[in-house]
The first five atom37 places (N, CA, C, CB, O) and aatype in JSON, in Angstrom:
{
  "aatype": [12, 15, 9, 16, 1, 9, 2, 8, 13, 6, 0, 11, 14, 7, 8, 6, 16, 3, 10, 1, 6, 13, 12, 11, 0, 19, 19, 0, 6, 9, 1, 7, 19, 3, 7, 4, 9, 15, 4, 11, 10, 10, 2, 7, 0, 6, 3, 11, 0, 5, 10, 0, 19, 9, 6, 6, 17, 6, 15, 9, 6, 8, 8, 11, 0, 0, 0, 15, 19, 9, 14, 11, 6, 11, 9, 6, 11, 0, 12, 19, 18, 13, 0, 11, 14, 14, 13, 7, 9, 18, 18, 9, 11],
  "atom_mask": [
    [1, 1, 1, 1, 1],
    [1, 1, 1, 1, 1],
    [1, 1, 1, 1, 1],
    [1, 1, 1, 1, 1],
    [1, 1, 1, 1, 1],
    [1, 1, 1, 1, 1],
    [1, 1, 1, 1, 1],
    [1, 1, 1, 1, 1],
    [1, 1, 1, 1, 1],
    [1, 1, 1, 1, 1],
    [1, 1, 1, 1, 1],
    [1, 1, 1, 1, 1],
    [1, 1, 1, 1, 1],
    [1, 1, 1, 0, 1],
    [1, 1, 1, 1, 1],
    [1, 1, 1, 1, 1],
    [1, 1, 1, 1, 1],
    [1, 1, 1, 1, 1],
    [1, 1, 1, 1, 1],
    [1, 1, 1, 1, 1],
    [1, 1, 1, 1, 1],
    [1, 1, 1, 1, 1],
    [1, 1, 1, 1, 1],
    [1, 1, 1, 1, 1],
    [1, 1, 1, 1, 1],
    [1, 1, 1, 1, 1],
    [1, 1, 1, 1, 1],
    [1, 1, 1, 1, 1],
    [1, 1, 1, 1, 1],
    [1, 1, 1, 1, 1],
    [1, 1, 1, 1, 1],
    [1, 1, 1, 0, 1],
    [1, 1, 1, 1, 1],
    [1, 1, 1, 1, 1],
    [1, 1, 1, 0, 1],
    [1, 1, 1, 1, 1],
    [1, 1, 1, 1, 1],
    [1, 1, 1, 1, 1],
    [1, 1, 1, 1, 1],
    [1, 1, 1, 1, 1],
    [1, 1, 1, 1, 1],
    [1, 1, 1, 1, 1],
    [1, 1, 1, 1, 1],
    [1, 1, 1, 0, 1],
    [1, 1, 1, 1, 1],
    [1, 1, 1, 1, 1],
    [1, 1, 1, 1, 1],
    [1, 1, 1, 1, 1],
    [1, 1, 1, 1, 1],
    [1, 1, 1, 1, 1],
    [1, 1, 1, 1, 1],
    [1, 1, 1, 1, 1],
    [1, 1, 1, 1, 1],
    [1, 1, 1, 1, 1],
    [1, 1, 1, 1, 1],
    [1, 1, 1, 1, 1],
    [1, 1, 1, 1, 1],
    [1, 1, 1, 1, 1],
    [1, 1, 1, 1, 1],
    [1, 1, 1, 1, 1],
    [1, 1, 1, 1, 1],
    [1, 1, 1, 1, 1],
    [1, 1, 1, 1, 1],
    [1, 1, 1, 1, 1],
    [1, 1, 1, 1, 1],
    [1, 1, 1, 1, 1],
    [1, 1, 1, 1, 1],
    [1, 1, 1, 1, 1],
    [1, 1, 1, 1, 1],
    [1, 1, 1, 1, 1],
    [1, 1, 1, 1, 1],
    [1, 1, 1, 1, 1],
    [1, 1, 1, 1, 1],
    [1, 1, 1, 1, 1],
    [1, 1, 1, 1, 1],
    [1, 1, 1, 1, 1],
    [1, 1, 1, 1, 1],
    [1, 1, 1, 1, 1],
    [1, 1, 1, 1, 1],
    [1, 1, 1, 1, 1],
    [1, 1, 1, 1, 1],
    [1, 1, 1, 1, 1],
    [1, 1, 1, 1, 1],
    [1, 1, 1, 1, 1],
    [1, 1, 1, 1, 1],
    [1, 1, 1, 1, 1],
    [1, 1, 1, 1, 1],
    [1, 1, 1, 0, 1],
    [1, 1, 1, 1, 1],
    [1, 1, 1, 1, 1],
    [1, 1, 1, 1, 1],
    [1, 1, 1, 1, 1],
    [1, 1, 1, 1, 1]
  ],
  "atom_positions": [
    [[137.74, -131.78, 22.95], [136.6, -130.91, 22.81], [135.35, -131.81, 22.56], [136.82, -129.87, 21.62], [135.35, -132.68, 21.7]],
    [[134.37, -131.57, 23.31], [133.08, -132.29, 23.2], [132.25, -131.65, 22.1], [132.29, -132.26, 24.56], [132.52, -130.52, 21.71]],
    [[131.29, -132.34, 21.62], [130.27, -131.88, 20.68], [128.91, -131.98, 21.31], [130.32, -132.69, 19.37], [128.7, -132.82, 22.19]],
    [[127.9, -131.09, 20.86], [126.61, -131.2, 21.25], [125.75, -131.47, 19.96], [126.19, -129.96, 22.02], [125.94, -130.85, 18.92]],
    [[124.86, -132.38, 20.08], [123.85, -132.53, 18.93], [122.48, -132.23, 19.52], [123.87, -134.03, 18.26], [122.09, -132.7, 20.58]],
    [[121.79, -131.43, 18.73], [120.37, -131.13, 19.09], [119.52, -131.75, 17.97], [120.08, -129.51, 19.24], [119.72, -131.48, 16.78]],
    [[118.61, -132.58, 18.38], [117.73, -133.29, 17.49], [116.31, -132.93, 17.65], [117.89, -134.71, 17.66], [115.8, -132.83, 18.77]],
    [[115.64, -132.74, 16.55], [114.3, -132.19, 16.62], [113.24, -133.32, 16.1], [114.23, -130.82, 15.7], [113.48, -133.97, 15.09]],
    [[112.17, -133.5, 16.79], [111.14, -134.53, 16.34], [109.74, -133.86, 16.46], [111.21, -135.93, 17.26], [109.48, -132.97, 17.28]],
    [[108.92, -134.36, 15.59], [107.54, -133.89, 15.65], [106.65, -135.19, 15.44], [107.24, -132.73, 14.52], [106.82, -135.99, 14.52]],
    [[105.73, -135.28, 16.37], [104.71, -136.4, 16.32], [103.52, -136.06, 15.6], [104.3, -136.83, 17.67], [103.05, -134.92, 15.61]],
    [[102.97, -137.11, 14.9], [101.82, -137.03, 14.15], [100.73, -136.85, 15.21], [101.63, -138.26, 13.22], [100.84, -137.33, 16.34]],
    [[99.58, -136.1, 14.76], [98.55, -135.89, 15.72], [97.96, -137.26, 16.24], [97.45, -135.02, 15.09], [97.7, -138.19, 15.48]],
    [[97.78, -137.29, 17.51], [97.29, -138.5, 18.17], [98.4, -139.48, 18.59], [0.0, 0.0, 0.0], [98.13, -140.49, 19.23]],
    [[99.66, -139.15, 18.22], [100.84, -140.0, 18.57], [101.85, -139.28, 19.46], [101.55, -140.46, 17.29], [103.0, -139.72, 19.55]],
    [[101.48, -138.24, 20.07], [102.41, -137.44, 20.88], [102.94, -138.3, 22.05], [101.71, -136.14, 21.41], [104.14, -138.28, 22.33]],
    [[102.07, -139.05, 22.72], [102.53, -139.83, 23.95], [103.34, -141.06, 23.39], [101.22, -140.34, 24.91], [104.32, -141.48, 23.99]],
    [[102.9, -141.61, 22.22], [103.71, -142.73, 21.72], [105.13, -142.3, 21.34], [103.03, -143.37, 20.5], [106.1, -142.98, 21.67]],
    [[105.25, -141.19, 20.67], [106.63, -140.8, 20.34], [107.38, -140.42, 21.57], [106.66, -139.65, 19.34], [108.56, -140.74, 21.68]],
    [[106.79, -139.77, 22.48], [107.54, -139.42, 23.72], [107.99, -140.58, 24.46], [106.74, -138.61, 24.61], [109.12, -140.57, 24.96]],
    [[107.19, -141.61, 24.58], [107.56, -142.85, 25.24], [108.69, -143.58, 24.53], [106.37, -143.75, 25.35], [109.65, -144.03, 25.15]],
    [[108.55, -143.68, 23.19], [109.64, -144.23, 22.39], [110.99, -143.48, 22.62], [109.27, -144.17, 20.91], [112.04, -144.09, 22.83]],
    [[110.91, -142.13, 22.58], [112.11, -141.25, 22.72], [112.68, -141.43, 24.13], [111.75, -139.72, 22.44], [113.9, -141.38, 24.3]],
    [[111.84, -141.63, 25.13], [112.35, -141.84, 26.45], [113.22, -143.05, 26.55], [111.24, -141.94, 27.39], [114.26, -143.07, 27.21]],
    [[112.72, -144.11, 25.83], [113.5, -145.49, 25.85], [114.8, -145.23, 25.1], [112.65, -146.76, 25.1], [115.86, -145.71, 25.51]],
    [[114.72, -144.47, 23.99], [115.95, -144.21, 23.23], [117.01, -143.51, 24.12], [115.63, -143.32, 21.97], [118.16, -143.95, 24.23]],
    [[116.57, -142.44, 24.73], [117.44, -141.6, 25.6], [118.08, -142.49, 26.74], [116.59, -140.38, 26.24], [119.26, -142.38, 27.07]],
    [[117.23, -143.35, 27.28], [117.79, -144.24, 28.38], [118.84, -145.19, 27.83], [116.64, -145.08, 29.06], [119.76, -145.56, 28.56]],
    [[118.74, -145.59, 26.6], [119.75, -146.42, 25.98], [121.04, -145.7, 25.69], [119.23, -146.99, 24.74], [122.15, -146.16, 25.96]],
    [[120.81, -144.49, 25.09], [122.0, -143.7, 24.68], [122.78, -143.31, 25.8], [121.65, -142.5, 23.94], [124.01, -143.27, 25.66]],
    [[122.24, -143.02, 26.95], [123.01, -142.57, 28.13], [124.1, -143.47, 28.5], [122.15, -142.41, 29.28], [125.11, -143.02, 29.04]],
    [[123.95, -144.78, 28.24], [124.88, -145.86, 28.64], [125.97, -146.09, 27.59], [0.0, 0.0, 0.0], [126.89, -146.88, 27.84]],
    [[125.9, -145.44, 26.43], [126.84, -145.73, 25.31], [128.15, -145.02, 25.63], [126.24, -145.26, 23.89], [128.21, -143.92, 26.19]],
    [[129.3, -145.8, 25.18], [130.56, -145.18, 25.31], [130.68, -143.75, 24.57], [131.58, -146.16, 24.79], [130.26, -143.56, 23.42]],
    [[131.23, -142.87, 25.3], [131.46, -141.48, 24.69], [130.28, -140.56, 24.86], [0.0, 0.0, 0.0], [130.31, -139.42, 24.4]],
    [[129.19, -141.04, 25.52], [128.06, -140.12, 25.78], [128.34, -139.48, 27.12], [126.66, -140.87, 25.78], [128.58, -140.12, 28.13]],
    [[128.28, -138.16, 27.05], [128.56, -137.34, 28.25], [127.17, -137.01, 28.98], [129.37, -135.96, 27.83], [127.05, -137.04, 30.2]],
    [[126.14, -136.69, 28.11], [124.81, -136.45, 28.61], [123.86, -136.67, 27.45], [124.68, -135.04, 29.22], [124.19, -136.64, 26.26]],
    [[122.6, -136.89, 27.93], [121.52, -137.02, 26.86], [120.18, -136.73, 27.59], [121.51, -138.56, 26.14], [119.89, -137.37, 28.61]],
    [[119.37, -135.79, 27.1], [118.11, -135.52, 27.74], [117.07, -135.28, 26.65], [118.2, -134.32, 28.71], [117.35, -134.88, 25.52]],
    [[115.83, -135.57, 27.1], [114.68, -135.36, 26.24], [113.87, -134.08, 26.72], [113.77, -136.67, 26.26], [113.61, -133.9, 27.91]],
    [[113.54, -133.29, 25.82], [112.85, -132.03, 26.17], [111.36, -132.08, 25.41], [113.81, -130.68, 25.67], [111.25, -132.56, 24.28]],
    [[110.4, -131.62, 26.06], [109.12, -131.56, 25.5], [108.87, -130.03, 25.06], [108.05, -132.09, 26.55], [109.28, -129.08, 25.72]],
    [[108.18, -129.92, 23.93], [107.86, -128.53, 23.49], [106.91, -127.82, 24.45], [0.0, 0.0, 0.0], [105.88, -128.37, 24.83]],
    [[107.29, -126.57, 24.83], [106.52, -125.8, 25.83], [105.14, -125.4, 25.28], [107.3, -124.53, 26.25], [104.14, -125.34, 26.01]],
    [[105.12, -125.13, 23.93], [103.9, -124.62, 23.3], [103.15, -125.61, 22.5], [104.22, -123.49, 22.45], [101.98, -125.42, 22.18]],
    [[103.84, -126.7, 22.17], [103.24, -127.71, 21.27], [103.72, -129.03, 21.69], [103.57, -127.48, 19.8], [104.9, -129.31, 21.52]],
    [[102.82, -129.96, 22.3], [103.2, -131.19, 22.8], [103.71, -132.13, 21.69], [102.07, -131.78, 23.53], [104.39, -133.11, 22.0]],
    [[103.4, -131.86, 20.43], [103.91, -132.69, 19.38], [105.4, -132.53, 19.13], [103.17, -132.41, 18.16], [105.98, -133.39, 18.47]],
    [[106.05, -131.46, 19.61], [107.38, -131.12, 19.45], [108.3, -131.69, 20.59], [107.47, -129.65, 19.36], [108.06, -131.46, 21.77]],
    [[109.31, -132.4, 20.18], [110.31, -132.91, 21.11], [111.77, -132.58, 20.68], [110.15, -134.41, 21.25], [112.04, -132.32, 19.51]],
    [[112.67, -132.58, 21.64], [114.05, -132.29, 21.31], [114.84, -133.25, 22.08], [114.46, -130.83, 21.61], [114.46, -133.55, 23.22]],
    [[115.95, -133.78, 21.55], [116.96, -134.53, 22.34], [118.24, -133.77, 22.24], [117.15, -136.02, 21.84], [118.72, -133.48, 21.14]],
    [[118.78, -133.43, 23.39], [120.01, -132.77, 23.51], [121.02, -133.76, 23.96], [119.91, -131.61, 24.45], [120.88, -134.34, 25.04]],
    [[122.13, -134.0, 23.11], [123.1, -134.96, 23.46], [124.45, -134.26, 23.52], [123.09, -136.12, 22.47], [124.73, -133.38, 22.72]],
    [[125.28, -134.66, 24.49], [126.66, -134.23, 24.57], [127.57, -135.43, 24.42], [126.93, -133.51, 25.89], [127.44, -136.39, 25.17]],
    [[128.52, -135.4, 23.45], [129.43, -136.55, 23.14], [130.84, -136.09, 23.21], [129.14, -137.16, 21.74], [131.19, -134.92, 23.05]],
    [[131.69, -137.15, 23.47], [133.16, -136.89, 23.47], [133.59, -136.5, 21.98], [133.99, -138.24, 24.01], [134.53, -135.73, 21.81]],
    [[132.88, -137.05, 20.94], [133.22, -136.79, 19.57], [132.12, -137.05, 18.64], [134.37, -137.56, 19.17], [131.18, -137.75, 19.03]],
    [[132.13, -136.58, 17.48], [131.11, -136.88, 16.41], [131.17, -138.39, 16.19], [131.4, -136.06, 15.01], [130.13, -139.01, 16.02]],
    [[132.33, -138.98, 16.19], [132.6, -140.41, 15.87], [131.83, -141.29, 16.96], [134.24, -140.71, 15.9], [131.23, -142.32, 16.66]],
    [[131.89, -140.8, 18.17], [131.25, -141.55, 19.22], [129.65, -141.55, 19.0], [131.65, -140.92, 20.64], [128.97, -142.56, 19.21]],
    [[129.15, -140.4, 18.6], [127.7, -140.25, 18.32], [127.39, -141.17, 17.16], [127.29, -138.74, 17.99], [126.46, -141.98, 17.25]],
    [[128.11, -141.08, 16.1], [127.75, -141.96, 14.97], [127.87, -143.47, 15.32], [128.66, -141.65, 13.76], [127.08, -144.28, 14.84]],
    [[128.77, -143.8, 16.08], [128.9, -145.3, 16.49], [127.74, -145.66, 17.37], [130.29, -145.61, 17.3], [127.42, -146.85, 17.43]],
    [[127.06, -144.76, 18.06], [125.83, -145.11, 18.91], [124.68, -145.4, 18.14], [125.45, -144.03, 19.82], [123.75, -145.99, 18.69]],
    [[124.61, -145.04, 16.84], [123.44, -145.28, 16.04], [123.04, -146.69, 16.01], [123.66, -144.82, 14.68], [121.86, -146.99, 15.82]],
    [[123.97, -147.61, 16.2], [123.64, -149.05, 16.21], [122.97, -149.55, 17.45], [124.85, -149.83, 16.0], [122.53, -150.7, 17.48]],
    [[122.88, -148.74, 18.48], [122.41, -149.13, 19.79], [120.96, -149.57, 19.71], [122.58, -147.98, 20.79], [120.56, -150.59, 20.27]],
    [[120.16, -148.75, 18.99], [118.69, -148.94, 18.9], [118.48, -149.86, 17.57], [117.87, -147.43, 18.81], [118.83, -149.49, 16.46]],
    [[117.88, -151.07, 17.83], [117.58, -151.98, 16.71], [116.79, -151.35, 15.56], [116.81, -153.15, 17.23], [115.84, -150.61, 15.83]],
    [[117.14, -151.6, 14.32], [116.37, -151.04, 13.18], [114.88, -151.34, 13.32], [116.9, -151.62, 11.84], [114.03, -150.49, 13.06]],
    [[114.59, -152.55, 13.73], [113.15, -152.92, 13.82], [112.38, -151.93, 14.74], [113.0, -154.4, 14.36], [111.25, -151.55, 14.45]],
    [[113.02, -151.54, 15.84], [112.36, -150.66, 16.78], [112.14, -149.28, 16.11], [113.21, -150.53, 18.09], [111.08, -148.66, 16.25]],
    [[113.16, -148.82, 15.39], [113.04, -147.52, 14.72], [112.04, -147.58, 13.7], [114.3, -147.05, 14.13], [111.22, -146.67, 13.62]],
    [[112.02, -148.66, 12.82], [111.02, -148.85, 11.78], [109.62, -148.81, 12.3], [111.24, -150.12, 11.08], [108.71, -148.23, 11.7]],
    [[109.47, -149.45, 13.41], [108.1, -149.57, 14.03], [107.68, -148.11, 14.46], [108.1, -150.63, 15.35], [106.53, -147.7, 14.27]],
    [[108.6, -147.36, 15.03], [108.26, -146.03, 15.61], [108.04, -144.97, 14.5], [109.41, -145.54, 16.58], [107.5, -143.9, 14.78]],
    [[108.47, -145.27, 13.21], [108.32, -144.31, 12.21], [106.85, -143.82, 12.02], [108.85, -144.87, 10.95], [106.64, -142.7, 11.56]],
    [[105.92, -144.59, 12.34], [104.49, -144.28, 12.21], [104.14, -143.07, 13.1], [103.61, -145.51, 12.59], [103.12, -142.41, 12.89]],
    [[105.01, -142.79, 14.12], [104.76, -141.72, 15.1], [105.21, -140.42, 14.58], [105.45, -141.99, 16.41], [104.78, -139.4, 15.12]],
    [[106.05, -140.36, 13.58], [106.7, -139.06, 13.2], [105.85, -138.41, 12.1], [108.22, -139.27, 12.69], [105.44, -139.03, 11.12]],
    [[105.62, -137.09, 12.35], [104.86, -136.27, 11.39], [105.75, -135.94, 10.21], [104.33, -134.97, 12.05], [105.25, -135.81, 9.09]],
    [[107.03, -135.78, 10.41], [108.03, -135.56, 9.4], [109.38, -136.11, 9.8], [108.14, -134.11, 9.12], [109.59, -136.39, 10.98]],
    [[110.28, -136.28, 8.9], [111.56, -136.89, 9.26], [112.29, -135.99, 10.36], [112.48, -137.05, 7.95], [112.28, -134.77, 10.28]],
    [[112.89, -136.65, 11.34], [113.59, -135.92, 12.35], [114.89, -135.41, 11.8], [113.83, -136.77, 13.56], [115.44, -135.93, 10.83]],
    [[115.37, -134.33, 12.45], [116.67, -133.78, 12.05], [117.59, -133.28, 13.17], [116.44, -132.67, 11.15], [117.07, -132.84, 14.19]],
    [[118.8, -133.33, 13.06], [119.69, -132.96, 14.02], [120.95, -132.23, 13.5], [0.0, 0.0, 0.0], [121.38, -132.41, 12.36]],
    [[121.5, -131.43, 14.37], [122.67, -130.58, 13.94], [123.76, -130.7, 15.07], [122.21, -128.99, 13.71], [123.42, -130.64, 16.25]],
    [[125.01, -130.88, 14.71], [126.11, -130.88, 15.51], [126.51, -129.45, 15.87], [127.18, -131.6, 14.86], [126.43, -128.58, 15.01]],
    [[126.94, -129.18, 17.09], [127.38, -127.85, 17.6], [128.73, -128.11, 18.35], [126.24, -127.15, 18.59], [128.96, -129.19, 18.89]],
    [[129.55, -127.11, 18.34], [130.75, -127.17, 19.05], [130.8, -125.79, 19.91], [132.02, -127.38, 18.03], [130.17, -124.78, 19.58]],
    [[131.57, -125.89, 20.97], [131.72, -124.56, 21.76], [132.78, -123.74, 21.19], [132.05, -124.78, 23.26], [133.04, -122.65, 21.68]]
  ]
}
């Protein structure tokens, strides 16, 4: 049984493009990770500061193992783009 994770992100005013470009790079990296079935980035239809990443994984364990793909330094550098902490939820069919 696969799992889906929906992640929500909000950019600080003036950093919408910065966050979108950072997340595009993250999604590109995640797509190649073992256990990743799909990963896509969505832009808010009504608010360009809102982004979502929809991930489908073979298991929660695969998703958790993928956390090490993006270097901490890159994530720390990108934190200035976030208006609030990102959050995500696992879903099953």
